[in-house]
MIMIVO-957035 format. One record per residue (C-alpha): residue number from 1; residue in one letter; x, y, z. Coordinates in steps of 0.5 Angstrom, whole numbers, plus 2048, in hexadecimal, padded with zeros to 3 digits. Example, Ala and Ser with C-alpha at 12.3 -4.5 7.8 and 13.67 -1.06 7.14 Angstrom:
<sites>
 num residu  px  py  pz
   1      A 819 7F7 810
   2      S 81B 7FE 80E
</sites>
This chain:
<sites>
 num residu  px  py  pz
   1      X 850 8E1 7E1
   2      X 851 8E8 7E0
   3      X 855 8EA 7DC
   4      X 854 8F0 7D8
   5      X 858 8F3 7D3
   6      X 858 8F9 7CF
   7      X 85C 8FC 7C9
   8      X 85F 901 7C9
   9      X 863 906 7C5
  10      X 867 906 7CC
  11      X 86A 901 7D0
  12      X 868 900 7D8
  13      X 86E 8FD 7DE
  14      X 86C 8FC 7E4
  15      X 86F 8F8 7EA
  16      X 86A 8FB 7EF
  17      X 864 8F9 7ED
  18      X 866 8F3 7E7
  19      X 866 8F6 7E0
  20      X 86A 8F5 7DB
  21      X 86A 8F7 7D2
  22      X 86B 8F2 7CC
  23      X 86E 8F5 7C7
  24      X 867 8F4 7C2
  25      X 86A 8F6 7BA
  26      X 86B 8FD 7BB
  27      X 866 8FD 7C1
  28      X 866 8FB 7C9
  29      X 862 8F6 7CB
  30      X 861 8F9 7D4
  31      X 85D 8F5 7D8
  32      X 85F 8EF 7DF
  33      X 85C 8E9 7E0
  34      X 859 8E7 7E6
  35      X 859 8E1 7EB
  36      X 852 8E1 7EC
  37      X 84C 8DE 7E7
  38      X 848 8D8 7E7
  39      X 84C 8D3 7EA
  40      X 848 8D5 7F0
  41      X 841 8D4 7ED
  42      X 844 8CC 7EC
  43      X 848 8CB 7F3
  44      X 840 8CE 7F6
  45      X 83D 8C8 7F3
  46      X 839 8CC 7EC
  47      X 838 8C7 7E6
  48      X 837 8CA 7E1
  49      X 82E 8C8 7E0
  50      X 82F 8CB 7E8
  51      X 833 8D3 7E5
  52      X 82D 8D2 7DF
  53      X 828 8D1 7E3
  54      X 829 8D7 7E9
  55      X 82B 8DC 7E4
  56      X 826 8DC 7E1
  57      X 824 8DF 7E8
  58      X 828 8E3 7E8
  59      X 827 8EA 7E8
  60      X 82E 8EF 7E5
  61      X 82B 8F5 7E7
  62      X 82A 8F2 7EE
  63      X 82F 8F4 7F4
  64      X 830 8ED 7F5
  65      X 82F 8EB 7FE
  66      X 839 8EB 7FF
  67      X 83B 8F1 7FA
  68      X 842 8EF 7FF
  69      X 845 8E8 7FA
  70      X 84B 8E6 7F8
  71      X 84B 8E0 7F4
  72      X 851 8DC 7F4
  73      X 852 8D7 7F4
  74      X 854 8D3 7FB
  75      X 858 8CF 7F6
  76      X 85C 8D7 7F5
  77      X 860 8DB 7FB
  78      X 862 8E1 7F6
  79      X 85F 8E7 7F2
  80      X 862 8E9 7EB
  81      X 85E 8F0 7EA
  82      X 85B 8F4 7EC
  83      X 85E 8F3 7F3
  84      X 864 8F0 7F2
  85      X 864 8EC 7F9
  86      X 869 8E5 7FA
  87      X 865 8E3 801
  88      X 85E 8E5 7FD
  89      X 856 8DF 7FE
  90      X 850 8DF 7FC
  91      X 84B 8E1 800
  92      X 846 8DF 800
  93      X 841 8E0 806
  94      X 83C 8E2 808
  95      X 839 8DC 804
  96      X 832 8DD 803
  97      X 82C 8D8 803
  98      X 829 8D7 7FD
  99      X 82F 8D4 7F6
 100      X 82C 8D9 7F1
 101      X 82D 8E0 7F8
 102      X 834 8DD 7F7
 103      X 836 8DC 7F0
 104      X 833 8E3 7F1
 105      X 839 8E5 7F4
 106      X 83E 8E2 7F2
 107      X 83D 8E4 7EA
 108      X 83C 8EA 7ED
 109      X 843 8EB 7F0
 110      X 846 8E8 7EA
 111      X 844 8EE 7E7
 112      X 846 8F2 7ED
 113      X 84E 8EF 7EB
 114      X 84C 8F1 7E4
 115      X 84A 8F8 7E5
 116      X 850 8F9 7E9
 117      X 854 8F6 7E5
 118      X 851 8FB 7DE
 119      X 851 901 7E4
 120      X 859 8FF 7E5
 121      X 85B 8FF 7DF
 122      X 856 908 7DD
 123      X 85A 90A 7E3
 124      X 861 907 7E0
 125      X 85E 90E 7D9
 126      X 85E 909 7D5
 127      X 85D 90D 7CE
 128      X 85A 90B 7C8
 129      X 856 904 7CA
 130      X 853 901 7C4
 131      X 851 8FB 7C7
 132      X 850 8F6 7CD
 133      X 851 8EF 7CE
 134      X 84D 8EB 7D0
 135      X 84E 8E2 7D1
 136      X 848 8DF 7CB
 137      X 845 8E6 7CA
 138      X 844 8E9 7C4
 139      X 84A 8F0 7C4
 140      X 846 8F6 7C4
 141      X 847 8FD 7C3
 142      X 848 902 7C8
 143      X 846 909 7CA
 144      X 84F 90C 7CB
 145      X 850 90D 7D4
 146      X 853 914 7D4
 147      X 85A 913 7D4
</sites>
């Protein structure tokens, strides 16, 4: 699930976008947590082997056939971040004929949610950005967002 977090010099909290802050030493870990994410891959019957095989068929620079997916699990109603909506449901239609194209659309939807999350943080004017934290990913320094 997309959980964008930024290490910032200042806190930011915005209930309209689901943004909150936690003190981390002398800085703030600012972010939000989306309900969207990879749970839909299992729900749609993708196995680990199939994900690996189909991923090889996807051109990450190409536009997927469907760009309006919002990958919420069918077991979840509601979204927390970056578009809080207690009645939100997933959008995984239309379904392309190709499993690789379907996977591409889902992954694009997840990336779009994460992008919207970082845009929500930047719109709050977070200054002094040092790092971006992504679960399972090595933390790398980033350029500072203008504050």
